[in-house]
N, C-alpha and C positions, 0 to 999 in steps of 0.2 A: 746289513745289520748283524751284529753278533754280540754275544753276552760280554759284559765287562769282566766277569770271572766265571769260570767253570769249576765246580767243587766236586771232587771225587775221592774215593777211598773205600776201605773195606767196611763191612757191616759194623755198626757201633762207633765209627769214627766221628760221627756228629754232622754228617753232610747236610741234612735238612735243618737241624738246629742252628749250625754255624752259617749255613747259606741264608737262612731267613734273617739272622742278626746282621750279617754282612750287607744284605740288600737294604735293610732298614737304615743301617749306618750310612750307606751311600745314597739313600733316597731313590732307589730304583726298585723294580719289580723282582719277585722271586719266582722261580718255576722249578718243579721237580719232575724229572722224566719218568720216575716210577708212577707218580700220580697221572701223568699223561697216558702211560700204558694202561693203567686201571680204567681210565675214562674211555679209551679207545676199545678195550676188550669188554668193558661192562661187567668186570668181575675182578676180585682181588688177585694179586700176584700169586699167592699160594694156590688158588684155584686154577690159574693158567698152568702152573707147573704140574699139578697133579692131573688135571683134565686134558691138557693139550701137549704138555711136555716142555722141557727147557728150550729146545730149538725154536718153538713157536714164540715163547717168551723173548728169546734173544733177538728174533727178527723184529718183533714189536718194539723192543727196546732200541734197536739200531735206528728204526724209523723215527722214534720219538726223539732221540738225540739229534739226528740230522735236522728234524723239523725245529727243535728248540734252538739249535745253533743258527739256523737260518732266520728265525722270526723273533727271537727274544733278545732284548738288549740289556737285561739286568743280570742277576745272578742265577746261573743254571746249575742245579745239583743233579748229578748222574747216579744211577744205581751202581752198586758195588762191583758188579760184573760187566759193566758197559765196556770196560777197556779190553775185554776178551776179543772184541770185534776189531779186526784190522782196518775195516772201513771207518769205524768210529775213531780209532787212534789216528788215522790220516786226517780226519776232519778236525781233530784237536790240535793239529800241528801249528796253526797260527793263532791259537787262543791263549789267554792267560789262564792256566790250569793250576788249581790249588789242590795239592794232594794232602789230605788229612790222614796222617799216619797214626795208627793205634797199635800198641803192642798186643801180643796174644792174650796175656792175662786180663788186661783192661778191656779188650774187645769181647772176650767171652763173658766177662762180668756185665758189660753193658747190654749185650744181646740176649743173654740168658738162654732159655730154651724156647725162644719165641716161635710160635707156629707161623707167624707172619714172615719168617725168614726160612723159606723152604730149603735152602742149601745147608742150613745149620741144624735143621730138625733131624735128629738121628740118635743112634746109640751113644756116640761119643762126640759131643759138640766141640770139645776142646781139640781133638785130633782133626776134626773136620775144618775147624777155623784155622789151625796151623797149615793144613795142606792148601787151603784157599789162599792164605797169605803168601805161602811159598810160591804158588803159581802166579799170583797177581802182582806181587811187589815189583818185579822188574818192569811190568807193563805200566804200573802207576808212575814209576820213576821215569820211564821212557817219554811220557807225555807231560809230566809235571814241569811247570816253570817256577813253582813255589811249593815247598814241602814244610809242613808243620807237624811236629809230633804232639798229639793231643792228650796223651796219657795223664799228665798232671795239671792240665790247664782247664779253666772254666771256658765255656763257649765265648764269653767276652774276651778272655785273654787270647784265645785262638784268633778271633777277628782282629784284635790289636796286632798280633804277630803277622797275619796276612797283610794287613795294611802297611805295616812297617817294612816288610819284604818288598812290597810293591812300590813304596815311596821313591 
């Protein structure tokens, strides 16, 4: 069993919103690995980062992705940094992976100064977002089978583009 689509991208790309719509359109279930991590840890991701550290979060995330890929057959949304794991990237090799690409200006606008996004909470969220994009973009593209630039699209238009690419 494996997901019909795996959705990934940087913070603000619309992974959860688009993932839910895509699942609804296909008549399948939706699952978000960030929600799985929160359920497993029993606390918000921001608390895991501040209390336990990023390595603990990344280990929980890697486990959540592996479990989701093994047990979920709908649409699976991954956290923005899940591709940092070589193990996760290897597991994605035989999946239909949708990379929701968002430009820096739009990504910063969508994420704002959200405390729920611990890697973007800081003195200069714009610079932080840029360095995050620079580091992750090659990894997103390495695993993606479909790429959609979301900047000027509604979530519905993104889903249409995903399904058109996949047809």
